[in-house]
N, C-alpha and C positions, 0 to 999 in steps of 0.2 A: 303683494303679490310681487314681485322682482321682474317678471319678465316683459321683456319689449315685442315679445312675438305677439304679430297682427290678430292670431288665433285665441291667443290668450286676451289681449286686450277687450276682444270683442265681447266675449265670451263673459267678462267681468260688466263691463257696460250693461250687458242684457238681465246682470242680478241686480244692477242698481235700477235700472227704468225698465225692466219687463213690460208692463202695461203700455207703453209709451206706442206709439204709431212710428212703426220702423221703415216700412216701401209703401209706395202707394202706386199701384199701376193700372190698367185697364180693368178693371171689376175683378180686381183686389185688393185687399188691403192687410198686413200683416204688422204684427205689435210684434216688438224686439224679442219676446218669446217666442212668436210664432215664425219668425224668421231664423232663430237659433236652434228651433223644433226642425224645420225643414232640411237644415245644413245638416244639423247632424243626422237625419234619415241617408241626404246624401254621403255625407263623409262613411256612413255603413256600406253604402254601395262600393263606394270607391275600396273600402277595407276588403271588403268580400272580392272583389276584384285583384287584391293584391299590391294596392297602390299604397305606399310610404314615402320617406323621408327622401328627398331629390327627384321624387316622379315626376313627370308632370301630366299636365290635365288640360287638354285645349279646348277653348270656347270661340267656336263657329257659331254664334249666337247674337240674335237681335236683342234691343232693349227689352231688358224686363225683370219680372222678381228672379226667375231665377238664373241671369247672369252670376248677381249679386250671391245668389244661391249657393252657385258653384264655386266662386271664387273663395268664398267663407269656408264651404267644406273640405279645398283644397289647403286652405292652411288649417283646418283642424286637424287634416290627417300628414302635417310637415312634408305634403307636395305642390308644386309649382302651379297656379296657374296660367294658362299662357294664352295671350287675347290672339284670334284668331280675324284677318279683316274680309267681313260679309263679301265684301265687292271684287274679292280675286278671282282671277280664271284658274281653271286647273292647272295649268303651268305655274302659276305663282303659289298656289293652294300646295303642290306635291314642293315644290323647294321649302317651305316652311312646314310641312308636316314631316320632310324630309331631316329637319336641321333640329328638329324638336325632337322627334320620336316620342310620342306621347305615348301614355299607356292607357288612354282614356280619351273621348272625343264626345263632345255635348255640341248638338247641332240643330240646326233649323232644319225641318222635313222638307224644303226647296232645294237647301242645298245638298243634301243627298247624295243625288248621282255625279257630286262635282268633287264630294267627299272621296264616295267608294274609283271615283277615275285615279285620283293623285294615291290613296292607299293602295292599291291593285299594282300602279307602275312600282310603288316603291316597294312592296310584298311587306307592308307593316297589316299587325292584323290588332289594331288595340277595340278596348270595347266599346263600341257608337252607343250612345244614347240622342233620341229622335227628341228634341223637346215637344212637349202636347202629353199624350196619352200615354206612351210608352216613359216619358219621364216621370208624370205621375204614378204611373204603375208601378215603377220601379221604389220611388218613395213610399208609399202606402205597405209596400211589403218590408219597410228595414228599420227596424229599432231607431225608438228618438232620443236616445241616452248619449250625451255628449263619448266622444271618443276618448278612452284612455290613451295619449299619444303623449311623451315628453318632446315638449316643441322651447325654441329658446329663438332668440334674437337673431340668430347666425343662421334661421330656413331662411330659404329662395323665394321671390319672388322674378318673372322673366315675363319683360316686355319685350313686344317684335315695335321694333321701326324698322325705317329703310337704311338701309346702307351705301357704300359710296359708290356703289356697282349697280345699284339699283336694286338689288335682294335683299329682303329684309330682313335685319339680324336681332338675336334677342339678346336686350340690355338686360342683366342679371342683377338683381337687387337682394339683398340682404333685408330684410325686415323691420330691426332697427336705426338700418341708414332711410330707407323707404320713407319709415315713420317721421323721422327729421327732415329729410332732404324733401320729399313731397308734399306727405299729406298735414304738414304744419308743424310736426310735432304733437299733435294732438289738443294746440292752442293756438291756431293760426291768428295772430294780428296782438295776441298779447305775451303775457311774461311767458319765458320760457319753460316748458316743464323738465322737471330732472327726476323725476320717480314717477314708474305705471300708476301708481294710483292715484297723484292728482289728473290723469287720465278719466280717470272713473269721476273723481270730483267734479272736473270741467263738465264731462254729459249731464252728470246728474243735476246741475247748478244751472244748465244753458240749455237753448234750444233755438233750433232753426229749421224751415223747412225751406229747402235744396232742391232745383230741375237742374238737373244736366239736359241741355237741350242737345248733345252731339251723339252719335254713337257710343257703347261701351267699350267698341273695340281698340276708340283713341284715350289715350294714357289722362288726358284731363279730364274727361268725364269717370271713369269711374276712380281715377285719385279724387276727386271730389265727394263721389257716392262714399266710398271709404272713410274720407274725412269727416262727411257730414254723421255718418253712422257711428265711428267713434267719440261723436259731440254728443250723441243720443241724441241727435236730430232725425228728421224724415226725410228720406230720399222720395222726389216725385218722378216717374218714370214716364216720359214719350215713348210711348209702345208704337208710334205712325214707323211705318216702314220708309217715308220720304218724308222729309223738311217740308213742314208746311207753317207759316208763320201765325194765320189766323188761328190752326188748330192749339199751336203751343200757346198763345196767349190767352186763348180759354182756359187751359188747363193750368197757367200760373193765377188765372184768376178764382177759379174755381178750386182750388188747391190751396189758394191763400199762398203761394210761394213767397217765400222773402228774401232768394236770392236766384238770380237767372244765370246758368253758366252756358255763354256762347265760342264761337271759334271764328274770330276774327268779323270780316266784312260780310262773306259768303251768307253768314246768320243775322250779322247785324243790319244790311240794310234793306233785307225784304221784312226784317219785321219793322225798322222804322218805318217803313213803304206801308208797313199793314197799319200802323198807328194814324199815319197820315191820311188816311185813304179815310180811315172809320174811327174819328178820336175821341169819339163819345162811346164806344162799342164796347169798352171794359173797362171794369174798376181794379184797375192794380195798384191803388192806394198801399197795401201790404208788402211790392216788392220795390225793397231797399236798394238792393246792392244786382246790378248786373255785370258780371265777370267774364272778362275775355280772356282767353287764353288757347294757343298752336296758331295762330296763324295771326297777320297783319289786320288792325284794329282801323280805322284811317279818321282821322282827328275830324274830316267834314262829318263822316256816319256817326261817330260818335258823339259828336255836338245835335244830330238828327234825334237822337236817343233822349237824349235831356233836354230835348225841346218837348217830348211828348210825356218824360218822368222826371220833371224839376226837382222833386222832392229826394230823387235816387241818386246815388252815386256810382257812375260807369269805372270798372276798373280794368285797366289794360296788363296784361301779365304776361313775364317770360319765362320760361324755361323751356327744358329740352328731355325728351326721354333718358340723356346720359346726366342730366345733372339735377332734376326734380327741380321744383322751382324758384328762381334766384330773385325775380323782382317786382315789381307792382307800379305802375301809376295810376294814383285813381283822381278822378275828375269830377267836377260837379256842376251844375246848372251854372251859366252865367260865369266861368272862368275861360280865360284865353286858351283858344284854342292852339298847341304846340306841334309845328309842323315837322319837327321832329320825333324819332321815335325813339322815347326816353325813361328811363326805368329808377325807380329808386331800389336798389341791390340789397344783400344780406352782407352780413362780414366775411361770408367763404368765398363769395364771387370779389372776381379781381379782372383788370385786363390786362395781362400778361403783353411785355414787350419780347423783340431778338430774343432777348438773352434768357427769358422766363421769370422774368421780374416783376413783378406788380406795378402798374405804371400809377406817377402820381396824377392825384387831381388837377385838371386846369392845364396838366402839360401840352395837350393836343397830341399827343401819341395817337397812333389807332395799333391796335395789336386784338391779338385773340382773348373772346373774353371764355373764364375759367374758371371752376369752383372747387375749391378745396372741403375736409370734412366729409360728411355724410351724401358720400357718392357712389354708384353701382362696384362691383366688383369689377366687370367686365363685359364682353360681348362672349354669345353661349359657343363655344365650340371654334371661339376666333382669336387666337389670341395674338396673331399679327395685327389684326383691325382694335384688338384690344391696347396692345402697345403705343399704339400711333393715337390714339384719343384719352386715355386714361396712362398721364406721363409721371413723371417724377424727377421734380426740379427743385435743386437746393434744397431737398431733404423733406420735400412736401409732396403728396402723390396730390394732381389735378386730372381732372374730368373738363378734355379741350372738345368739343363738338365741332368748330370752329367757324363760329358766326365770327365777325369783329367788329370793334366797339372802339369808343373812347369815351375817358374820364371826363366829365364836366369837374367844374371849380369847385360846385356841392358836392360833390361824391357821387352825383347820378351819374347815369350809364346811357349813353346815345349811341345805339344798336346802328350800325351802318351796312349791314349784309350780310348773307354765308358768302364765308370762305370758299365753300364748294359749292359748287352750281347746283344744286338740290333746287327743285321749284315748288315752290308750298301755294297750292292751286286750293283753296278754301280749308285747310289744317291737311292736306293730302301730300304726303311729300311724292315729287316725281322726279327722277333721278334722269338726265340725258342720255347718259348712256347706253342705257336699258332699255329706251324708247328706237334710238339712230340705231341698235343693232338691228331690232323687228324694222324697220323702216328700209335699212339696206339690205334687207330680206328680200322686197318686193322685187319681181324681175324688170322693174321697170325705173328703178334709183340705180344710181350711180355712187351718191354720197350725203350726207343729211348731216346737219347738226340742230340739235334742238335748244330752244334757251325758253326763258320765261319772259315775257310780258306785260306788262302792266295792265290787271280787268278790273273794274269799277266796284264788283258783288266778291269776286275772290281773290283778291289782291294780284294773283297774279293767274295767266293760262297758260298752257304749253303751244309753243308754236314752233313749227319746225323747216329749214331752209331746206330745198331738196335741189341735188343736180340728177336731172335726168340721163337717164343710157344716151348714149347717141344714138340718133335716129328714133327713139322711142320720147312718145308722150306721156305727163302720169297725168290718170284719173284721178282728182281729189277724194270722190264719193269710192271707186276701188279701194285706192292707198288706207282711208279713215277704215272701211271695213276689215283690211288686211290687219293693223296695228289693234284692231276689236277683239280680232281672233286670238291674240296672242296674250293682249293683256286688259286692266282692268280700263274703263272706261274714262275715269275720271286722269288717266294719260294718256289719251290716244291727242293729237294734235287739235285746236281749234280754228289755227289758222297754219297755212302753208303757202309759203313763196317759191317758185322758182327760177331759178339762176341757170345760166350757162354755166358757169363755172363757178364752184367752192372756194373761198378765198379762206388757206391757212396761214397760221404762223410758220416759220421757216420749222419749228420744231417737230414742226406735223401736229401741232394741238389746235381747232378750229379759232378764228379771231371771231370771238363773241360778240364786241361791241359792234362787229359788220355783220354780224348775222343779224342783231334786235336791229339796226339799222334797215334792214328791210322790210321792216313792219311799222318803220316811223312815219 
């Protein structure tokens, strides 16, 4: 095999470990052969609908085997799977679908009304497949043979993330870059893979059971799932609609999960609290790695987890949709908790100074955290944003999403914060400008500034400073209802301060330090 295409690699792994368990969900257990067959059937459905190279298949699905089947089916026909946040309002969904213009949408039945509203406004008419009986009937009527499609490592994959204006943007990756930039090159933590056949050898000889706890709509979860499958491991899927620590621990125990993947304090704190409340309830001795990514994992919460899982290692991971996985910091029981957010990074990651050159270790220089090598092509349909983030400097192309950092003397990176003002609340990105526009549309609001303030569980929460219109008072409950009509719940301000006059800098930009001080 010579291909770095994810569909080709998966099929080669199936041929090597077919009877092995690939996916476990509520009431469903699929071997690699089973998963391949079902993905082939869905690929036949896509082909019959005219889907081919470069087309988009939108996944507005909750966690389940169907999500993974749909990703693999898209890869098999050289189409691009597109993640859709199931928490989006119709307005947000309309923007994403208008941007992606999918040929097929797989959707939860409960989300169908929102989807129909969005498609109607856009005048789009893709094939819509509802999860459940509709999905199963279509698979049952399709042939299970692998599609005869020429695929290659340049085929595309699209991951939607927030943009600088708050609107979701599609990050476009080539398969081979995604494999090495985000999926660990088929051998995370091991020797570099230099030929596709090595991926199959690793899958044949290695095995793990991995439980990604967050929704597959987030890159961390489905990157972990894809990486696990390509290593011949089992993906244990939590199909609960809402996060419940006790249910997750019970699933990890029942399915003997060796790796648990979470999203920062938003998951880690309630998980640690559940262990503290019932320390003898679960046998988790087979759980050896807790990997956190996508949001801040505070040292105190990390230590609490290790107090209850002293045999395990907690790994704090860093990366973005635009860079893939860049660094990790493993912490063991009894190890001193570092208050700084530090990571050991790969050789392609650097902190760039103002001239665009890598800062030397120990220099103390604060610069932009960047990555070269296997990085995305750019943003879907947005050349201006692409040119801002993916930059050619001194003959080298870099992805520079906007985080600020410092290189320590030992070569590790201390992450200092986002250069942009995006708010990371439990792994969900919230962009202030988007929320501010909605707030200022309320009849009682004259001006508004939105900031992120610390939160013990979610890392940050959304807070708003409001200047009411003269002679009017702001009803906070009514304000939150107004925001909720237009935006997802996680973007709604949890704290609101009203002031006689909102302070701005001479440039007209808000004084963010002053705004945050209103909540101190």
